[in-house]
N, C-alpha and C positions, 0 to 999 in steps of 0.2 A: 425553428424550434427543435428539430431533431439534432442539430449540431450542438445544442446546449445541454440536452438531457444527460449525456455521459458525465457531466459535471457532478450530478447527484451520486453516480457510482463512485466517483473519486473520493467521496467522504469516507468510504471504507478504508481508503489508503491514507487518510489524513496524517497519521503519525509518520509514515514513511515520506510522504510528500513534503512535510515540514522541513525535512532535512535533505531532500533530494537535490536542491540547488545550492546548498551551503558549501562554501569552500573550506577546505581544511587540509590537514597533513595526511597524506596517504598512509594507510596502515603498513607497518613493516612486516617482513615475513613471519609467519606464525611459528610458534614453537612446536615441539612434538605433540601430537594429539593426545598422548597419554599424560601430558604434564601441562595443565592449564591453571596456573596458580593464582592468577589475578584477572581483573576485568579486562585489561589491555590484551592479555593473551587470549581470552575467550573471544573478544571482538575480532582480533586478527585472524584467528582460526576460522570463525564463522564467515567472515568476509571472503577469505581466500577459497574455502571449500565450496561455498554457495555459488560463487561466480564460476567455478569450474564445472558445475553441474549443467547438464543439457536440458533438463526439464524439471518442473515442479508444479504441485497443486497447492492452491491457496484457498482457505475457507475463512470468510470474514463475517464478523458480527459487529453491529454498531448500535448504540442506544444513546439517549439523551436528547437535548433540544438545542438548536442553534439558529441564528439568523444566517440565511444562506442566499446566494444569488440565484434567483429563480429563472427558469428558462422561458420567461415571459417578458420580453422587452427590456431585459436587464434589471428588472425590479428585484427587490430583496424582501424577505419575509421570514418569520420564524417557522421552522419545520420540526415536527416531532420525529426523531430518528429511531424511536423504539421499534424493535423488530426488523430493522434494516439488515439484510444479509446479502452476501454475494459469494459465488464460487467460481474459481478460475483455474484453467489448465494452461500453463505457459510452456510452449515449445521454444526454448531459448535458442536451440541450434538452428531452427528455421524461422525465427522471428515471427511466430504465429501464436495465437491465443484464442480460447473460447471461454466465454464467461456468461453467467446468468446472475441477475440481481433482482432484489425486491425491496421497495421502500414504501411500506404500508402507510406511513404518515404523510406522504406526499401523493395525494390523489390515488392511493393504492397502486402506485407505479410498480411495474415489474417488466423485465425484458431480457433480451439475449443479445450478446455482442460477439462478433467474430472478426478477427484480424488475421489476414493471410496474404502473402504475395504483395505486401505494401499497401493493401487496401483494407478498409474497415467497413463492416456492415452492422447495422443496429435495427432491432425491432422492439417495440414496447407496447404496452397496453394503451398508450396515448396515441400511437401512430398507426395501429392496425396490424394485420396478420403478416404483411410482407416486410422484408428487410428494406432498409434505406441505405444506399451507398453514401457514407459520410466522409469519404475522402481517404487520405493516407492514414496509416496507423499512428503517425505522429500527432494526429488530432485527438487521440485517446488520452484519458487520465494517466494511464500507465502504458507507454509504448513498449510492446514486447521486444522490439529491436534494441531497447535500451534498459532491459531488466538488470543487466550487470552494472550499468551506470548507477541505477537506483540503489542496488546493494552496496556498491562502493561508496556512494554518498552517505548512506546510513552509517557505515563504519567510520567514515571521516568525521561525520557530525559527532558521534559518540566519543571520539578521541580529540575533539577540539579543546584547547585550553579553556577552562571555565566550566566545562560540562561535568567533569569529575565523576565518571561512572563507578559504581560500587558493585562488586561481586557479592551476591547474596546466597541464600540457601538453595540447594538443588531441589527441583520439583519433578513431578511425573509429567511426561509429554506423551500421551497415548500409551504405547507399549515400551517407551524408552524413558530414561532419566535425562534431565536437562540441567545445565548450568543456568543461572540467572544473572543478568547484569542490569542495574537500574540507574536511572538519572531522575533528578527532581529539580526542576528549574522554575523559579518564580518569574514574574513578568520582566523585572529588571535584568535578570540573567538571560532570559530567552530572547528578548527583542534584538540585542546586538548580534546574536548568533544566527538568526534567520534573516535579518536585514530585509532586503526587498524580495527575498525568495517566496514570501507568502502572498505577494500581490496577485498572482494568478489563481489562487485557491478560491473555492466557492464560499469559504467562511472567512470572517474578519478575525485575524489572530492578533490584532493590536491589543496590547494589555493582557494577553493570554498567559497562562502558566501551563507547564507540561510535566507530567509524571509518566515515565515510560520504562517498561521492562522488556528486555529481549530474552528469549529462551533459546539455548544452543545445545544441541544433542551432545551428550558426553561421549557417545561412541564415535570412533573415527569414521568419517573425516570431519566430525564436529560441524554439521550443517545447521543452519538456522531453523529452529523448531517453531518459533512463533514470536509474536510481538503484541504487547498490550500497551495502550496509551490512554491516558486520561487528560483531556484538555479542558481547563477551566477558563471560560471566556471572561472578558472584562465586565460583562453585564450579569455575571453570576451563572449563566448557563454552563452545563457540563456535557461534553461529548466523550463517550467511552468507545474505543475501537479495539477489537481483538482479532488478530490475524494468525491463523495456524498454517504452517507449511508442512507438506508431506509429499510422499511419492517422488522424492528426488531421483532423477535419472530413469524414471519409469517411462515406457513408451507413451507418447501423446499423439493423437490423430486429430487434426483440425482440417475441416473441409469447408470450402466456400459455398455459399448458398447457390443453388441452381438458378439459371436466369429467370425461370417462372416464379421463383420465390422473392425476386427483387422488384420493388416498385419502380416504374419508369420515371425518368427525369432525375 
């Protein structure tokens, strides 16, 4: 059971995970940060600068309802995602991460996850006060050692033929101003772009439509400020996910649980 629970946390990254395994054309070098005239330039600048950063903080909020794979014998069921939140600090330079999450609509689940030195530890309200060693960090929904790969895949997806990103109006991102780039894909357009990449996700994306907007800081070096995704399922259910990125390159400290905090076995 403990090995499947991180799947619920992955819902917060649904929009990014949809594109994580998609193949595409690698973004070309970005133009000058002071001159981002179109969607392609914004995407290239955000991909390049965000990959170069050593750390980042992500704040996630999810709502809606979806049929998901439950961590109970591979069964599936409809889960109310309203109020689902997560917060994560990623130390990209050292492939480490610390995250907390809460999914009130699924047995009032909440928990904490630590990934460091190639190992991952999880504790939740369903498994008790001690952490469980759930194996290597590659078992996690977002492997901290592959954060740059995820960012690169997002940029590649947005630049795929047929996605047609559109540069929109600037918006406020906390204390900064951000460019916006949006895509709107109906089921016929989305299906061939994601192919089999969605097979490992906890939700069934067959027949789904995607509306997604990324926010990119206007200040140099034009890092990714956030991402909002609306996924409309074939059954009419809708999942909304919003991810805000901040604290790029600020110090991050991730510490493994002490032995007395880890459940035996």
